[in-house]
C-alpha positions, 0 to 999 in steps of 0.5 A, a space after each residue: 424339388 429335386 433335379 434329375 438328369 437322364 444321362 442317356 439323353 445327354 450328349 457327351 459334349 457339343 461335338 460328340 454323341 454316343 454313336 460317335 464315341 462308339 465309332 472312335 473307340 471301335 476304329 482305334 481298336 481296329 487300327 491296333 488289331 490291323 497293326 498287330 496282324 499286318 505290321 512287322 513286330 520289330 517296329 518299335 512303336 507297335 508295342 507302345 501303341 497296341 499295348 499301352 497308348 490305345 488301351 490306356 486311352 480306352 481304359 480312361 474313357 471306360 472309367 469316365 463312363 463307369 464313374 459318371 453313369 454306372 452307379 445311377 443305372 438300373 440293373 446289375 450283375 446278379 441275374 441275366 435280367 438285371 444285366 439286360 436292364 443295365 445295358 439298356 443304357 447307352 452309357 453302360 452299353 458303350 462302357 461294356 463295349 469298350 471293356 471288351 475292346 480293351 481286354 481283347 486287345 491286351 490279350 491279342 497283344 500278349 498272344 502276338 508277343 508270346 507267339 513271336 517268342 515261341 517262334 509261331 509263324 505269323 501265318 498261324 498267328 493271323 487267324 488266331 488274332 482275328 478270332 481273338 478280335 472277333 470272339 475273344 475267348 475263342 481266339 485265346 483258346 485257339 492260341 492255347 491249343 497251338 501253344 500246347 501243340 508247340 510244346 508237345 511237338 517231337 523234334 524232327 530227326 537230324 540227318 544221320 540219326 535213326 528215327 
């Protein structure tokens, strides 16, 4: 006789289920995105919060989910059908969601920091950061376009110079 546990039906604890864990992770990431977009970057806590504390906490949650649920899951990454099968598990689906949250937030923080260093207006940064939050690679691509435009921009003629 062997003991098998269906981890998808196991609560994460007496006080939390998969939906609550999803909500907590999502709210933590959304708070960081709001801070990146709306708060002054000179606030010293901001980089520690958006670039370290929250991504670290989410990465730990992701790692726990992967280490406790992934290796016993059906499916895999070798075909679209197997990826679909893998993400039928609530634990794997939550881990995948947290994976997106962590990496998109880290890329968003890098975009914000690099944009500030390049002198890109916060009005231009805001839609890029929103796109990165919502659509990850699309926001990164938009930033690369703005960054390229910034590098190719011809300096304006100074008063008294011929243009």
